[in-house]
C-alpha positions as CSV (number, residue, x, y, z in Angstrom):
1,M,11.7,-19.1,7.2
2,S,8.4,-17.2,5.9
3,V,5.8,-15.3,7.9
4,N,1.9,-14.8,6.7
5,I,1.1,-11.7,6.5
6,N,-2.0,-9.3,5.9
7,L,-1.3,-5.7,4.5
8,H,-3.8,-2.4,3.8
9,F,-2.9,0.7,2.9
10,T,-4.9,4.3,2.9
11,V,-3.2,7.9,1.6
12,S,-5.3,10.5,2.7
13,R,-5.0,13.5,2.3
14,L,-4.9,14.1,-2.3
15,T,-6.0,17.7,-4.1
16,D,-8.2,15.8,-6.5
17,A,-8.8,12.6,-8.3
18,A,-6.3,13.0,-9.9
19,Q,-3.5,13.3,-7.8
20,A,-5.3,9.9,-6.2
21,E,-4.5,8.3,-9.3
22,A,-1.7,9.6,-9.9
23,V,-0.6,8.4,-6.3
24,A,-2.7,5.1,-7.4
25,E,-0.5,4.8,-10.7
26,S,3.0,4.8,-9.0
27,I,2.0,2.2,-5.8
28,G,1.0,0.5,-8.7
29,E,4.7,0.4,-10.0
30,L,6.5,-0.5,-6.3
31,L,3.8,-3.8,-6.3
32,R,5.1,-4.6,-9.4
33,D,8.0,-4.4,-8.8
34,E,7.6,-6.5,-5.8
35,G,6.4,-9.1,-7.8
36,I,2.7,-8.9,-5.6
37,E,0.2,-6.5,-7.7
38,N,-1.9,-9.1,-8.9
39,Q,-2.1,-10.3,-5.0
40,I,-3.4,-6.6,-3.7
41,S,-6.9,-5.1,-4.0
42,Y,-5.6,-1.6,-4.8
43,G,-7.4,2.6,-6.1
44,T,-9.4,5.5,-6.3
45,A,-12.7,6.5,-4.2
46,C,-14.2,9.2,-2.3
47,D,-15.8,9.8,0.4
48,D,-17.9,13.1,0.6
49,G,-15.7,14.2,-2.3
50,V,-12.8,13.7,-0.7
51,P,-10.2,12.0,-2.9
52,Y,-7.5,8.3,-1.3
53,V,-6.3,5.1,-2.1
54,S,-6.7,2.2,-0.5
55,G,-5.6,-1.3,-0.9
56,E,-5.2,-4.8,0.7
57,T,-3.9,-7.9,0.3
58,R,-6.4,-9.9,-1.5
59,F,-4.7,-13.8,1.0
60,P,-2.1,-13.4,3.2
61,L,0.8,-12.8,1.8
62,S,4.4,-15.2,2.1
63,I,7.4,-13.1,2.7
64,T,10.8,-14.5,3.7
65,G,12.4,-12.4,5.4
66,F,10.0,-10.1,6.2
67,G,12.0,-8.4,9.0
68,R,14.6,-7.4,6.7
69,W,11.8,-7.2,3.7
70,Q,9.1,-5.1,6.0
71,P,11.1,-1.4,6.4
72,E,12.3,-1.2,3.0
73,F,8.4,-1.9,1.5
74,E,7.5,1.5,4.1
75,S,10.1,3.1,3.1
76,S,9.7,3.1,-1.1
77,F,5.7,3.1,0.3
78,A,7.1,6.1,1.5
79,F,8.5,7.3,-1.3
80,A,5.7,6.6,-4.1
81,V,3.4,8.5,-2.9
82,A,5.9,11.7,-1.9
83,E,7.1,11.3,-5.0
84,V,3.6,12.6,-6.7
85,A,1.8,13.5,-3.4
86,P,4.3,15.1,-0.9
87,E,1.3,16.6,1.1
88,A,-0.2,13.4,1.6
89,K,-0.2,11.2,4.5
90,G,0.4,7.0,3.3
91,G,-0.1,4.6,6.2
92,I,0.3,1.1,6.3
93,E,-1.2,-1.5,8.8
94,W,0.9,-5.1,9.0
95,G,-2.0,-8.3,10.0
96,Y,-0.1,-11.3,11.5
97,P,-3.7,-13.9,9.9
98,V,-1.4,-17.2,12.5
99,E,-1.2,-15.1,15.0
100,E,-5.0,-13.4,15.3
101,R,-7.4,-16.9,15.0
């Protein structure tokens, strides 16, 4: 059974813009591996000179086996961030558009 989900992520505690770019690139590789890169808008930004990375779905994703996929994706996301920015803090928020109506 498939579940429609929205996802939003943020990565903070980055040292500079170069590290933010490296994190965005690492996350991009994960999204490509998962086949969802074209369904998620993501990139780097600065808030009062503090760099961060964020992204969100453009429209709900239909995921089969979400209960198995979600923890694997979260683990892979954490690894993708830690690989290039060990001190960074990444977070994912999930939304369920059918339930939110």
